[in-house]
Backbone as numpy.savetxt, mean C-alpha at the origin, in Angstrom:
# Nx Ny Nz CAx CAy CAz Cx Cy Cz
17.71 -41.52 16.16 16.86 -40.33 16.16 17.75 -39.09 16.16
17.33 -38.08 15.45 18.13 -36.86 15.34 17.92 -36.00 16.55
18.99 -35.34 16.95 18.91 -34.37 18.04 19.01 -32.99 17.46
18.51 -32.01 18.18 18.49 -30.64 17.68 19.24 -29.75 18.65
20.25 -29.05 18.14 20.98 -28.08 18.95 20.65 -26.68 18.46
20.98 -25.67 19.24 20.67 -24.30 18.86 21.96 -23.55 18.54
21.98 -23.03 17.33 23.11 -22.22 16.89 22.57 -20.88 16.44
22.97 -19.85 17.16 22.46 -18.50 16.88 20.94 -18.47 16.98
20.39 -19.16 17.99 18.96 -19.15 18.29 18.12 -19.80 17.21
18.72 -20.59 16.29 17.98 -21.27 15.25 18.18 -22.77 15.40
17.13 -23.59 15.18 17.28 -25.04 15.30 18.12 -25.61 14.17
18.95 -26.61 14.49 19.80 -27.24 13.47 19.77 -28.74 13.68
19.51 -29.48 12.60 19.46 -30.93 12.67 20.89 -31.48 12.67
21.20 -32.34 13.63 22.54 -32.91 13.74 22.44 -34.40 13.99
23.55 -35.07 13.77 23.64 -36.50 14.05 23.83 -36.69 15.56
23.11 -37.60 16.20 23.25 -37.79 17.65 24.62 -38.33 18.05
25.29 -39.06 17.13 26.61 -39.63 17.43 27.75 -38.70 17.05
27.55 -37.88 16.04 28.58 -36.94 15.58 27.93 -35.56 15.38
27.65 -34.85 16.45 26.92 -33.58 16.34 27.68 -32.49 15.59
29.02 -32.62 15.49 29.79 -31.57 14.81 30.00 -31.83 13.33
29.60 -32.99 12.84 29.82 -33.31 11.42 28.79 -32.59 10.56
29.21 -32.26 9.37 28.33 -31.57 8.42 27.55 -32.62 7.63
26.25 -32.58 7.70 25.42 -33.58 7.05 25.45 -33.44 5.53
25.32 -34.57 4.85 25.28 -34.61 3.39 23.83 -34.84 2.98
23.35 -34.01 2.04 21.96 -34.13 1.60 21.88 -34.87 0.28
21.09 -35.93 0.27 20.83 -36.70 -0.95 19.57 -36.12 -1.58
19.74 -35.28 -2.59 18.60 -34.58 -3.17 17.64 -35.53 -3.87
18.17 -36.60 -4.43 17.31 -37.53 -5.17 16.37 -38.29 -4.23
16.90 -38.75 -3.09 16.08 -39.50 -2.14 15.43 -38.60 -1.10
15.92 -37.36 -0.95 15.39 -36.47 0.06 15.85 -36.82 1.46
17.08 -37.37 1.58 17.62 -37.78 2.87 18.78 -36.88 3.28
18.98 -36.77 4.59 20.15 -36.09 5.14 20.96 -37.14 5.89
22.20 -37.34 5.46 23.02 -38.47 5.92 24.26 -37.95 6.63
24.61 -38.61 7.73 25.84 -38.29 8.44 27.02 -38.93 7.69
28.03 -38.17 7.30 29.16 -38.73 6.54 30.07 -39.61 7.40
29.98 -39.51 8.73 30.86 -40.27 9.61 30.37 -41.70 9.81
29.07 -41.85 10.10 28.54 -43.18 10.40 27.49 -43.66 9.41
27.07 -42.78 8.47 26.08 -43.18 7.47 24.66 -43.18 7.98
24.41 -42.63 9.17 23.06 -42.59 9.72 22.20 -41.61 8.93
20.99 -42.04 8.56 20.04 -41.16 7.89 19.35 -40.33 8.97
19.78 -39.09 9.09 19.27 -38.23 10.15 17.87 -37.73 9.83
17.62 -37.38 8.59 16.30 -36.90 8.18 15.94 -37.49 6.84
14.69 -37.92 6.70 14.27 -38.48 5.41 13.08 -37.70 4.89
12.85 -37.84 3.60 11.76 -37.15 2.91 11.82 -35.64 3.14
13.01 -35.11 3.04 13.20 -33.67 3.20 12.66 -32.95 1.97
11.85 -31.93 2.18 11.25 -31.19 1.07 12.24 -30.16 0.56
12.47 -30.15 -0.74 13.34 -29.16 -1.36 12.52 -27.89 -1.58
12.91 -26.82 -0.89 12.17 -25.56 -0.99 12.74 -24.63 -2.03
13.75 -25.09 -2.78 14.33 -24.26 -3.82 13.47 -24.20 -5.06
13.92 -23.42 -6.03 13.19 -23.29 -7.29 13.24 -24.61 -8.05
12.13 -24.95 -8.70 12.05 -26.19 -9.46 12.03 -25.81 -10.93
13.08 -26.18 -11.64 13.22 -25.79 -13.05 13.25 -27.03 -13.93
12.92 -26.83 -15.17 13.15 -27.85 -16.18 13.97 -27.19 -17.27
14.93 -27.87 -17.78 15.79 -27.33 -18.82 15.95 -28.37 -19.92
15.46 -28.03 -21.08 15.60 -28.90 -22.24 16.38 -28.15 -23.31
17.06 -28.90 -24.14 17.92 -28.29 -25.14 17.14 -27.50 -26.18
15.88 -27.88 -26.41 15.11 -27.18 -27.44 14.26 -26.04 -26.87
14.44 -25.72 -25.57 13.69 -24.61 -24.97 14.22 -23.28 -25.46
13.30 -22.36 -25.70 13.71 -21.02 -26.11 14.04 -20.19 -24.87
14.81 -19.14 -25.08 15.24 -18.31 -23.94 14.06 -17.59 -23.29
13.02 -17.31 -24.09 11.87 -16.57 -23.55 10.86 -17.48 -22.86
11.08 -18.77 -22.87 10.12 -19.71 -22.29 10.32 -19.79 -20.78
9.21 -19.81 -20.05 9.28 -19.89 -18.60 9.71 -21.29 -18.18
10.85 -21.45 -17.50 11.32 -22.78 -17.15 10.68 -23.36 -15.90
9.87 -22.58 -15.21 9.29 -23.05 -13.95 8.08 -23.93 -14.22
7.99 -25.04 -13.49 6.85 -25.93 -13.63 5.91 -25.85 -12.43
6.13 -24.88 -11.57 5.27 -24.70 -10.40 4.64 -23.33 -10.46
3.57 -23.14 -9.70 2.86 -21.87 -9.72 3.48 -20.85 -8.79
2.73 -19.77 -8.54 3.19 -18.72 -7.65 3.16 -19.20 -6.20
3.71 -18.38 -5.32 3.68 -18.70 -3.89 2.25 -18.68 -3.37
2.03 -19.32 -2.23 0.69 -19.40 -1.67 0.18 -18.01 -1.30
-1.10 -17.82 -1.54 -1.75 -16.56 -1.19 -2.83 -16.86 -0.16
-2.61 -16.54 1.13 -3.57 -16.88 2.18 -4.90 -16.15 2.04
-4.97 -15.12 1.19 -6.20 -14.38 1.03 -7.19 -15.08 0.12
-6.73 -16.08 -0.65 -7.61 -16.80 -1.55 -8.12 -18.07 -0.88
-9.25 -18.58 -1.37 -9.91 -19.71 -0.72 -9.05 -20.96 -0.72
-8.38 -21.25 -1.85 -7.53 -22.45 -1.92 -6.06 -22.10 -1.80
-5.77 -20.90 -1.26 -4.40 -20.40 -1.10 -3.66 -20.36 -2.44
-4.44 -20.30 -3.52 -3.88 -20.16 -4.86 -3.04 -21.38 -5.26
-3.36 -22.54 -4.70 -2.66 -23.76 -5.10 -3.37 -24.34 -6.31
-3.24 -23.70 -7.45 -3.93 -24.11 -8.65 -2.95 -24.60 -9.69
-3.47 -25.25 -10.70 -2.64 -25.79 -11.77 -2.88 -24.99 -13.04
-1.81 -24.54 -13.65 -1.91 -23.82 -14.92 -1.50 -24.76 -16.04
-2.37 -24.92 -17.01 -2.13 -25.85 -18.11 -1.55 -25.09 -19.27
-0.40 -25.55 -19.75 0.24 -24.91 -20.88 -0.51 -25.13 -22.18
-0.27 -24.26 -23.14 -0.94 -24.35 -24.44 -0.43 -25.57 -25.20
-1.32 -26.40 -25.65 -0.94 -27.60 -26.38 -0.45 -27.30 -27.78
0.35 -28.20 -28.31 0.89 -28.02 -29.67 0.48 -29.16 -30.60
0.19 -30.33 -30.02 -0.17 -31.47 -30.85 -1.63 -31.48 -31.24
-1.98 -32.41 -32.17 -3.37 -32.50 -32.65 -4.30 -32.96 -31.54
-3.79 -33.73 -30.58 -4.63 -34.24 -29.50 -5.03 -33.15 -28.52
-4.41 -31.96 -28.60 -4.72 -30.88 -27.67 -5.94 -30.08 -28.08
-6.47 -30.34 -29.28 -7.59 -29.55 -29.80 -8.74 -30.47 -30.18
-9.96 -29.94 -30.05 -11.14 -30.71 -30.44 -11.40 -30.54 -31.93
-12.52 -31.08 -32.37 -12.83 -31.07 -33.80 -13.11 -29.68 -34.34
-13.40 -28.73 -33.42 -13.67 -27.36 -33.86 -12.43 -26.46 -33.75
-11.31 -27.05 -33.34 -10.09 -26.29 -33.22 -9.90 -25.60 -31.90
-10.80 -25.85 -30.93 -10.68 -25.25 -29.61 -9.80 -26.12 -28.71
-9.07 -25.46 -27.79 -8.21 -26.20 -26.88 -9.05 -27.04 -25.93
-8.66 -28.30 -25.76 -9.39 -29.19 -24.88 -9.16 -28.86 -23.41
-7.99 -28.37 -23.10 -7.63 -28.12 -21.70 -7.49 -26.62 -21.49
-8.31 -26.09 -20.65 -8.32 -24.66 -20.41 -8.14 -24.38 -18.92
-7.71 -23.14 -18.63 -7.40 -22.76 -17.25 -8.55 -22.05 -16.56
-9.68 -21.94 -17.23 -10.77 -21.18 -16.63 -11.28 -21.79 -15.34
-11.22 -23.11 -15.25 -11.80 -23.77 -14.10 -10.79 -23.97 -12.96
-9.56 -23.54 -13.16 -8.57 -23.75 -12.11 -8.72 -22.74 -10.97
-9.50 -21.67 -11.17 -9.70 -20.66 -10.14 -11.16 -20.27 -10.11
-11.73 -20.19 -8.92 -13.14 -19.84 -8.80 -13.36 -18.38 -9.20
-14.62 -18.05 -9.48 -14.94 -16.69 -9.91 -14.65 -15.68 -8.81
-14.90 -16.08 -7.54 -14.65 -15.15 -6.44 -13.15 -14.89 -6.28
-12.34 -15.96 -6.40 -10.89 -15.78 -6.31 -10.38 -14.93 -7.47
-10.98 -15.13 -8.65 -10.55 -14.35 -9.81 -10.87 -12.87 -9.60
-12.04 -12.59 -9.03 -12.41 -11.19 -8.77 -11.47 -10.57 -7.74
-11.13 -11.34 -6.69 -10.21 -10.81 -5.68 -8.81 -10.61 -6.25
-8.35 -11.52 -7.09 -7.03 -11.35 -7.70 -6.97 -10.09 -8.54
-8.03 -9.83 -9.30 -8.07 -8.60 -10.12 -8.07 -7.36 -9.23
-8.79 -7.44 -8.11 -8.82 -6.30 -7.19 -7.45 -6.10 -6.53
-6.78 -7.20 -6.17 -5.45 -7.09 -5.56 -4.46 -6.45 -6.53
-4.56 -6.81 -7.81 -3.67 -6.20 -8.81 -3.94 -4.71 -8.95
-5.23 -4.34 -8.92 -5.59 -2.92 -9.01 -5.08 -2.15 -7.79
-5.19 -2.75 -6.61 -4.70 -2.11 -5.38 -3.20 -1.90 -5.46
-2.47 -2.92 -5.91 -1.01 -2.80 -6.03 -0.64 -1.71 -7.02
-1.37 -1.63 -8.12 -1.09 -0.61 -9.13 -1.31 0.79 -8.57
-2.42 0.98 -7.87 -2.71 2.30 -7.28 -1.66 2.67 -6.24
-1.28 1.70 -5.41 -0.29 1.98 -4.36 1.06 2.34 -4.97
1.43 1.68 -6.06 2.71 1.98 -6.71 2.72 3.40 -7.29
1.58 3.85 -7.75 1.52 5.19 -8.37 1.74 6.31 -7.36
1.37 6.07 -6.10 1.59 7.11 -5.08 2.60 6.65 -4.03
3.42 5.67 -4.41 4.58 5.25 -3.60 4.19 4.85 -2.17
3.19 4.00 -2.04 2.79 3.51 -0.73 3.54 2.22 -0.42
3.93 2.01 0.84 4.70 0.81 1.19 3.85 -0.45 1.17
4.54 -1.59 1.34 3.87 -2.89 1.23 2.86 -3.12 2.35
3.12 -2.60 3.55 2.17 -2.84 4.65 0.82 -2.20 4.37
0.81 -1.09 3.63 -0.46 -0.47 3.24 -1.21 -1.38 2.27
-0.48 -1.96 1.31 -1.10 -2.86 0.34 -1.69 -4.09 1.04
-0.94 -4.66 1.99 -1.42 -5.85 2.70 -2.69 -5.54 3.50
-2.71 -4.40 4.17 -3.91 -4.03 4.94 -5.09 -3.79 4.01
-4.83 -3.16 2.87 -5.91 -2.91 1.91 -6.47 -4.22 1.37
-5.59 -5.17 1.06 -6.04 -6.47 0.57 -6.91 -7.18 1.60
-6.52 -7.12 2.87 -7.31 -7.75 3.93 -8.66 -7.09 4.09
-8.70 -5.76 4.00 -9.97 -5.04 4.09 -10.89 -5.43 2.94
-10.33 -5.48 1.73 -11.14 -5.83 0.57 -11.69 -7.26 0.70
-10.86 -8.18 1.18 -11.31 -9.56 1.35 -12.48 -9.63 2.34
-12.39 -8.91 3.46 -13.47 -8.91 4.44 -14.77 -8.38 3.84
-14.65 -7.26 3.10 -15.84 -6.66 2.49 -16.43 -7.58 1.44
-15.56 -8.18 0.64 -16.03 -9.04 -0.46 -16.73 -10.28 0.07
-16.19 -10.88 1.13 -16.78 -12.09 1.67 -18.08 -11.82 2.41
-18.22 -10.61 2.97 -19.47 -10.26 3.65 -20.60 -9.97 2.67
-20.22 -9.62 1.43 -21.21 -9.29 0.40 -22.13 -8.16 0.85
-21.58 -7.24 1.63 -22.39 -6.14 2.17 -22.45 -4.95 1.22
-21.61 -4.95 0.17 -21.62 -3.85 -0.77 -21.97 -4.35 -2.17
-22.97 -5.21 -2.24 -23.40 -5.74 -3.53 -23.90 -4.61 -4.42
-23.54 -4.67 -5.68 -23.93 -3.63 -6.61 -22.88 -2.56 -6.80
-21.90 -2.50 -5.91 -20.81 -1.54 -6.03 -19.67 -2.17 -6.83
-19.03 -1.37 -7.64 -17.91 -1.86 -8.45 -16.74 -2.24 -7.55
-16.07 -3.33 -7.89 -14.92 -3.77 -7.09 -13.81 -2.73 -7.09
-13.65 -2.00 -8.18 -12.62 -0.95 -8.23 -12.93 0.16 -7.24
-14.22 0.48 -7.08 -14.60 1.52 -6.12 -14.36 1.04 -4.70
-14.69 -0.23 -4.43 -14.45 -0.79 -3.09 -12.95 -0.82 -2.80
-12.15 -1.22 -3.80 -10.70 -1.28 -3.61 -10.12 0.10 -3.33
-10.62 1.13 -4.03 -10.14 2.49 -3.81 -10.48 2.98 -2.41
-11.70 2.67 -1.96 -12.11 3.07 -0.61 -11.30 2.32 0.45
-11.02 1.04 0.20 -10.21 0.26 1.15 -8.79 0.83 1.23
-8.25 1.29 0.12 -6.92 1.90 0.13 -6.93 3.19 0.94
-7.99 3.97 0.80 -8.11 5.21 1.57 -8.17 4.91 3.07
-8.96 3.89 3.44 -9.09 3.51 4.86 -7.77 2.99 5.40
-7.08 2.15 4.61 -5.80 1.59 5.06 -4.78 2.68 5.31
-4.75 3.69 4.46 -3.82 4.82 4.66 -4.15 5.55 5.96
-5.43 5.75 6.24 -5.83 6.43 7.47 -5.45 5.59 8.69
-5.68 4.28 8.62 -5.40 3.41 9.76 -3.92 3.25 10.02
-3.10 3.35 8.98 -1.65 3.21 9.14 -0.96 4.54 9.46
-1.74 5.61 9.60 -1.17 6.89 10.00 -0.52 7.68 8.88
-0.80 7.31 7.62 -0.27 8.07 6.48 -1.44 8.42 5.55
-2.38 9.23 6.03 -3.60 9.48 5.25 -3.33 10.17 3.93
-4.16 9.83 2.97 -4.17 10.48 1.66 -5.54 11.10 1.46
-5.60 12.14 0.66 -6.89 12.79 0.40 -7.70 11.98 -0.60
-9.00 12.24 -0.63 -9.86 11.57 -1.60 -9.40 11.88 -3.03
-8.96 13.10 -3.25 -8.52 13.48 -4.59 -7.26 12.74 -5.01
-6.37 12.46 -4.05 -5.16 11.70 -4.37 -5.51 10.26 -4.75
-6.44 9.65 -4.02 -6.88 8.30 -4.36 -7.62 8.31 -5.69
-8.44 9.32 -5.90 -9.21 9.43 -7.14 -8.28 9.60 -8.35
-7.14 10.27 -8.15 -6.22 10.53 -9.25 -5.54 9.26 -9.75
-5.40 8.25 -8.90 -4.72 7.02 -9.30 -5.71 5.89 -9.59
-7.00 6.18 -9.49 -8.01 5.17 -9.79 -8.91 5.69 -10.90
-9.86 4.86 -11.29 -10.79 5.26 -12.35 -12.17 5.56 -11.77
-12.21 5.82 -10.47 -13.48 6.01 -9.77 -13.61 7.48 -9.34
-14.84 7.97 -9.36 -15.08 9.35 -8.97 -14.92 9.52 -7.45
-14.67 10.76 -7.06 -14.50 11.07 -5.64 -15.77 10.77 -4.85
-16.93 11.06 -5.46 -18.20 10.83 -4.78 -18.44 9.34 -4.53
-18.11 8.50 -5.50 -18.31 7.06 -5.34 -17.37 6.47 -4.29
-16.12 6.96 -4.26 -15.17 6.49 -3.24 -15.67 6.88 -1.86
-16.20 8.10 -1.73 -16.73 8.56 -0.45 -17.91 7.72 0.02
-18.78 7.34 -0.91 -19.92 6.49 -0.54 -19.45 5.13 -0.05
-18.54 4.52 -0.81 -18.03 3.21 -0.41 -17.29 3.28 0.92
-16.59 4.38 1.15 -15.86 4.58 2.41 -16.81 4.49 3.60
-17.94 5.19 3.53 -18.90 5.18 4.64 -19.54 3.81 4.80
-19.86 3.15 3.68 -20.49 1.84 3.74 -19.56 0.79 4.32
-18.26 0.87 3.99 -17.29 -0.10 4.50 -17.11 0.06 6.00
-17.00 1.30 6.46 -16.86 1.54 7.91 -18.06 0.98 8.66
-19.24 1.12 8.09 -20.45 0.61 8.74 -20.50 -0.91 8.68
-20.12 -1.49 7.54 -20.19 -2.94 7.37 -19.19 -3.67 8.25
-17.99 -3.14 8.35 -16.93 -3.79 9.14 -16.94 -3.36 10.60
-17.81 -2.39 10.92 -17.89 -1.86 12.28 -16.52 -1.42 12.78
-15.84 -0.70 11.94 -14.52 -0.18 12.28 -14.55 1.34 12.22
-13.45 1.94 12.54 -13.36 3.41 12.54 -11.95 3.83 12.15
-11.82 5.08 11.84 -10.51 5.66 11.51 -10.32 6.91 12.34
-9.07 7.22 12.63 -8.77 8.44 13.40 -9.08 9.67 12.57
-9.47 10.73 13.24 -9.72 11.99 12.55 -8.41 12.53 12.00
-8.48 13.07 10.79 -7.28 13.64 10.19 -7.05 15.04 10.75
-5.80 15.42 10.86 -5.42 16.73 11.35 -4.54 17.42 10.32
-4.27 18.69 10.55 -3.43 19.43 9.62 -2.01 18.86 9.58
-1.54 18.33 10.71 -0.18 17.78 10.75 0.01 16.54 9.92
-1.09 15.84 9.58 -0.98 14.62 8.79 -0.50 14.90 7.36
-0.75 16.11 6.88 -0.41 16.42 5.49 0.73 17.43 5.35
1.07 18.10 6.44 1.97 19.25 6.36 3.34 18.88 5.78
3.98 17.84 6.32 5.33 17.51 5.87 5.35 17.10 4.41
4.33 16.35 3.97 4.29 15.90 2.58 4.04 17.06 1.62
3.09 17.94 1.97 2.81 19.09 1.13 4.04 20.01 1.01
4.69 20.29 2.15 5.86 21.17 2.12 7.01 20.53 1.36
7.16 19.23 1.49 8.22 18.54 0.77 7.98 18.61 -0.74
6.74 18.40 -1.16 6.42 18.48 -2.59 6.56 19.89 -3.13
6.43 20.88 -2.25 6.59 22.28 -2.67 8.04 22.75 -2.54
8.93 21.83 -2.09 10.36 22.15 -1.93 10.58 23.32 -0.97
9.83 23.34 0.12 9.98 24.39 1.12 10.95 23.95 2.20
11.74 24.88 2.74 12.71 24.51 3.79 12.04 24.12 5.10
12.84 23.54 5.97 12.32 23.06 7.25 11.72 24.17 8.09
12.33 25.35 8.04 11.82 26.47 8.84 10.39 26.84 8.45
10.12 26.85 7.15 8.77 27.20 6.68 7.78 26.10 7.07
8.21 24.85 6.98 7.34 23.74 7.36 6.97 23.82 8.84
7.95 24.09 9.69 7.68 24.20 11.12 6.76 25.38 11.41
6.96 26.49 10.70 6.11 27.66 10.90 4.68 27.36 10.46
4.52 26.70 9.31 3.18 26.36 8.83 2.47 25.41 9.79
3.21 24.45 10.33 2.63 23.52 11.30 2.16 24.27 12.55
2.99 25.22 13.01 2.64 26.01 14.20 1.42 26.88 13.92
1.37 27.50 12.74 0.24 28.36 12.38 -1.06 27.57 12.35
-1.02 26.39 11.70 -2.24 25.58 11.58 -2.71 25.10 12.95
-1.77 24.68 13.79 -2.15 24.19 15.11 -2.74 25.31 15.97
-2.14 26.51 15.95 -2.65 27.63 16.73 -4.01 28.09 16.21
-4.20 28.03 14.88 -5.48 28.43 14.30 -6.60 27.52 14.77
-6.31 26.23 14.89 -7.32 25.28 15.37 -7.56 25.48 16.87
-6.50 25.71 17.63 -6.64 25.91 19.08 -7.44 27.17 19.39
-7.24 28.23 18.59 -7.96 29.49 18.81 -9.33 29.48 18.17
-9.70 28.36 17.53 -11.01 28.21 16.89 -11.24 29.29 15.84
-10.22 29.54 15.02 -10.33 30.55 13.96 -10.91 29.98 12.68
-10.90 28.64 12.55 -11.33 28.03 11.28 -12.42 26.98 11.54
-13.53 27.36 12.15 -14.58 26.37 12.43 -15.21 25.84 11.14
-15.36 24.54 11.05 -16.01 23.95 9.89 -15.12 23.77 8.68
-13.88 24.21 8.76 -12.96 24.07 7.62 -12.25 22.73 7.69
-12.00 22.15 6.52 -11.31 20.86 6.48 -9.83 21.05 6.83
-9.21 20.07 7.45 -7.79 20.17 7.79 -6.89 20.43 6.59
-7.30 19.93 5.42 -6.48 20.12 4.22 -6.47 21.59 3.80
-7.64 22.24 3.83 -7.70 23.66 3.45 -6.98 24.54 4.48
-7.07 24.18 5.76 -6.36 24.93 6.80 -4.86 24.77 6.63
-4.42 23.55 6.34 -2.99 23.31 6.11 -2.49 24.11 4.91
-3.28 24.15 3.84 -2.89 24.91 2.64 -2.79 26.40 2.94
-3.75 26.93 3.70 -3.71 28.35 4.06 -2.51 28.66 4.96
-2.19 27.76 5.89 -1.04 27.97 6.77 0.26 27.94 5.98
0.36 27.04 5.01 1.56 26.99 4.17 1.69 28.28 3.35
0.57 28.78 2.85 0.61 30.03 2.07 1.08 31.19 2.94
0.56 31.29 4.16 0.96 32.38 5.06 2.43 32.27 5.44
2.89 31.08 5.78 4.28 30.89 6.17 5.24 31.17 5.01
4.86 30.74 3.83 5.74 30.95 2.67 5.80 32.43 2.28
4.68 33.14 2.41 4.67 34.56 2.08 5.50 35.38 3.06
5.64 34.88 4.29 6.45 35.58 5.29 7.93 35.23 5.17
8.26 34.22 4.37 9.65 33.78 4.21 10.18 34.20 2.84
11.43 33.82 2.58 12.02 34.12 1.27 11.56 33.12 0.21
11.06 31.95 0.64 10.59 30.93 -0.29 9.08 31.06 -0.48
8.68 32.00 -1.31 7.25 32.26 -1.49 6.64 31.31 -2.52
5.40 30.90 -2.24 4.65 30.04 -3.14 3.28 30.65 -3.39
2.78 30.52 -4.61 1.48 31.09 -4.96 0.35 30.17 -4.49
-0.86 30.71 -4.49 -2.02 29.91 -4.11 -2.21 28.75 -5.08
-1.95 28.98 -6.36 -2.14 27.92 -7.35 -1.16 26.77 -7.14
0.10 27.12 -6.85 1.10 26.08 -6.61 0.72 25.21 -5.41
0.28 25.88 -4.34 -0.13 25.14 -3.14 -1.39 24.34 -3.41
-2.33 24.93 -4.13 -3.58 24.25 -4.44 -3.39 23.01 -5.28
-2.45 23.05 -6.22 -2.18 21.88 -7.07 -1.62 20.73 -6.25
-0.79 21.05 -5.25 -0.20 20.00 -4.42 -1.22 19.48 -3.40
-1.98 20.39 -2.79 -2.92 20.00 -1.74 -4.23 19.47 -2.29
-4.50 19.75 -3.56 -5.75 19.29 -4.15 -6.96 20.11 -3.74
-6.75 21.40 -3.47 -7.86 22.30 -3.12 -7.83 23.49 -4.08
-8.98 24.13 -4.23 -9.10 25.26 -5.14 -8.50 26.52 -4.52
-8.12 27.45 -5.39 -7.54 28.71 -4.92 -8.50 29.45 -4.00
-9.79 29.44 -4.36 -10.77 30.17 -3.56 -10.89 29.55 -2.17
-10.71 28.25 -2.05 -10.77 27.60 -0.74 -9.61 28.05 0.14
-8.43 28.17 -0.47 -7.27 28.65 0.28 -7.50 30.08 0.75
-8.05 30.92 -0.13 -8.29 32.33 0.22 -9.29 32.45 1.36
-10.34 31.62 1.33 -11.35 31.70 2.38 -10.76 31.33 3.75
-9.94 30.29 3.79 -9.31 29.91 5.06 -8.26 30.94 5.48
-7.55 31.48 4.50 -6.52 32.47 4.81 -7.14 33.72 5.42
-8.30 34.16 4.90 -8.96 35.35 5.44 -9.39 35.15 6.88
-9.68 33.91 7.26 -10.10 33.65 8.64 -8.94 33.75 9.62
-7.74 33.39 9.18 -6.60 33.38 10.11 -5.75 34.65 9.99
-5.94 35.43 8.94 -5.09 36.61 8.73 -5.19 37.63 9.87
-6.40 37.95 10.39 -6.46 38.96 11.47 -5.64 38.60 12.70
-5.39 37.33 12.96 -4.61 36.92 14.12 -3.21 36.46 13.74
-2.74 36.88 12.59 -1.43 36.43 12.09 -0.28 36.65 13.08
-0.20 37.80 13.76 0.92 38.00 14.70 0.95 36.97 15.83
-0.22 36.41 16.18 -0.27 35.43 17.27 -0.01 34.00 16.80
0.05 33.80 15.50 0.13 32.44 14.97 1.56 31.99 14.69
2.44 32.91 14.37 3.81 32.54 14.02 4.60 32.13 15.26
5.50 31.18 15.12 6.37 30.81 16.26 7.29 31.97 16.62
7.66 32.11 17.87 8.46 33.28 18.29 9.84 33.34 17.66
10.42 32.22 17.26 11.76 32.22 16.70 11.77 32.28 15.17
10.63 32.58 14.55 10.58 32.60 13.09 11.29 33.84 12.55
12.11 33.65 11.52 12.84 34.76 10.89 12.04 35.27 9.69
11.49 36.48 9.85 10.63 37.04 8.81 11.45 37.64 7.69
11.09 37.29 6.46 11.63 37.98 5.28 10.67 39.09 4.88
9.38 38.86 5.12 8.33 39.85 4.92 7.62 40.05 6.24
7.54 41.29 6.77 6.86 41.52 8.06 5.41 41.11 8.02
4.84 40.85 9.21 3.46 40.40 9.28 2.51 41.43 8.70
2.79 42.72 8.95 1.86 43.75 8.45 1.97 43.95 6.94
2.96 43.30 6.31 3.10 43.39 4.85 2.58 42.15 4.12
2.03 41.20 4.87 1.51 39.98 4.25 0.29 40.32 3.38
0.04 39.54 2.33 -1.14 39.79 1.47 -2.42 39.70 2.28
-3.34 40.64 2.01 -4.61 40.64 2.71 -5.70 39.88 1.96
-5.53 39.70 0.65 -6.51 38.99 -0.17 -7.90 39.57 0.02
């Protein structure tokens, strides 16, 4: 019987009579043999490496793998399906010229729908540079919604877009509806509807978004220095604390704070430039800016270095 010792906190199979000897693996039989005494320490060992076939008449563009993709725990059969290659002989076709062996039945319709949704989620996440943990959470959310059948009649693409929006909020890296809408083929209104329905169906919730959730990303995309970003963050936070912007969305408040901070610094940005990055209209920025402008001297951090004095800021 084989004994197991620990090397670097990992289990290692060794020979009980010669624990220091390096075992020889017989790949054909699947055995691990001690070279000192010939004891078969482990039998029927599974080879976890790639399984290839190589024939002399294979073309370079031909896939040499004879196994499918890795297991997918989100699918009903973990994606352990068989893919049948296209036949070349006469026996591969029926009397009408159609292939006798097809892959349509190797995956259920529900798994096929989920696979298409997972591909769409990955594509959307890649377009806005979201990490893998966001994609995994989105896939899990979509699977829960799909299996509950609580959003029947809604397009899977719309559900996938809403799940991506929720996953971003839950992971602490929220994106705006317009950002999700820009990388999908679904309207903002439809994503918003699915968002509310999913929260109700899954009985889950998301944290409220704040101005700080978007500030660093907006300022980075506008190529603003750290000093301006810190000033904009301070302005937005003080404006909310003083209740100067009641009913305004955090995105519009953040955009107005960035505009005020940039106008007071040497790195000035226009309303249009900020609006294009934040996804809000110029008039929305002006409306929020007018609410915080009268208290501008109280909003800036005390150590801010003004390039333009507060009394010279645009009044709009």
